[in-house]
N, C-alpha and C positions, 0 to 999 in steps of 0.2 A: 504494500500500500504506500502510495507516495505521501510525503510530508503534508501536502495540502489536503489529501484525503483524510489523514489522521486528524488534522486540525478541524476539518469539517465535521468528522464523526463525533468528536468529543465536544466541540464548541457549539454545535447547532442545537443541542438539547441537554444542557448540563443538568445533572441530577436524575436523569432517567436511566442511566446505565449503572450496572453493578460495579464496573471497573472505574479506575481513575486514569484520566488521560495522561497526566504527568508521569504516573507510575508505569503505564504501559508503553510510553515512548521509549523507555530505556530497555525494553525487552529486546533480546537479539533474535536473529532468525530462527535459531534452534528452539527457543522458547515458544515462538509463534507456531512452529511446525508441530510441537508436542501438545499444543493447546487442546486439541480434540482427538488425540490418538485413540481414545476409547469411544469414538463417535463418528459423526458425519459433519461435513461443512457443505453448505450450498451457497451459490452466488447467482445474482441476476445481472445481466448485461444489457445495455442498449447501445447498439452500433459499436460494440467492442469496449465500451466504457462501463466499469462496474457501477451498478446503481443500488445494490442491496446484498446483504449477507445474513446468514443465520447459521446456527450450529445446533447439534443435538449430541448429548452424551448420556451414557449409562454406566453404572447405576447412579442414581442420586442417593444422597445420604439418607433421605427420609423414607423413600418408598420402594426404591428399585425401579421406578418408572424412568422413562427417558426424560431428560431435562432439555427443553428448548431454551437456548440462550444466545447471547451475542447478536441478536437481530438488530439490524440497522438498515434504513433505506435513505438514500440521498434525498435531502429536503425537496428538491424540485421534482422528484419522482413519487413523493408520498401522495396517497389518495388514489393511486392507480392500480391497486390490488397486488402490488409486488410483495408486500409483507405477507399477505394471505398465501400467495403461491409459495413463498419461501417456507412459511410455517407448515403448509401441507406437504412439502417435500420431506421435512423432518418427521412429520406424522407418518408418512408412508414408509420411511426408513425404520421408524420404531416398530411399525406393524410387521415389516419384513424381518426384523430382528427378534420377533416373537414377544414383544412387549405390548401390554394391553392399555397402558396409560402414558400420556405425555403431560408434563407440568411445566410451568414457567412462573417467573416472578415478575410482578408489575409494580413500579413505584407508585405510591398513592398520589393521585392528582394527574397521572398520565392517562387522561380520559380517552385519547385517540387510540392508545395501545389496547386499552380494555375493550373499546368498541370493535377493533379488529378481532381480538380474541373471542369475544362473544359471538361475532358473526361466524366464527369457525367452530363454535360449540364448546369453547372453554367456559368453565364456571368457577367462581371463587370457592375456595375450600374453607375459608375462615382462618387459615394460618397466616400470621403476620410476623415480621421481625423488623428490627431497626436496620436502616441502610448502613452498610459497612463504612462509608466515607462521610456520612452526614447524620449525626444522631438526631437531628430534627426531622428526618425523613423516615417513613415506614414503607415497607413493601409487602405485598401479599401474594399468595400462591393461587394460580388458576390451573385447572386440569381438565382433560377430556380423554375419552377413550380413543383407541386407534382404529375403531371400526369405520367403515365407509360412511360418508355424509353426503 
């Protein structure tokens, strides 16, 4: 990912990602390559330009379900169903891997992310925790089955 893409990804929506942009900027290539060794990475492109990414990994600490994480869509491409297609790719991978559930974390107040997730059949579980980089933020779990929709 280019420096401008990094800046765009972290700066366009501060507080909605689990990670910290300054911390992740110092990761070397090996760290990024091992990021999802236990899962899948998906990307969306428009005319050869990356416009979205998402990842899935298993098992999660809480349930053994696949965790959908690291989803990001370039700001000018949001609203065009790219996030939904990326999420559905992770759900399909989870189903192929024999997993029955996919879960993800949403930062409280990220209403657009919750709308996308609800359209795809994700529902809140009631589980919350404090955001790791901001004690004033909370995040919650949403989950759905891997069956066809």
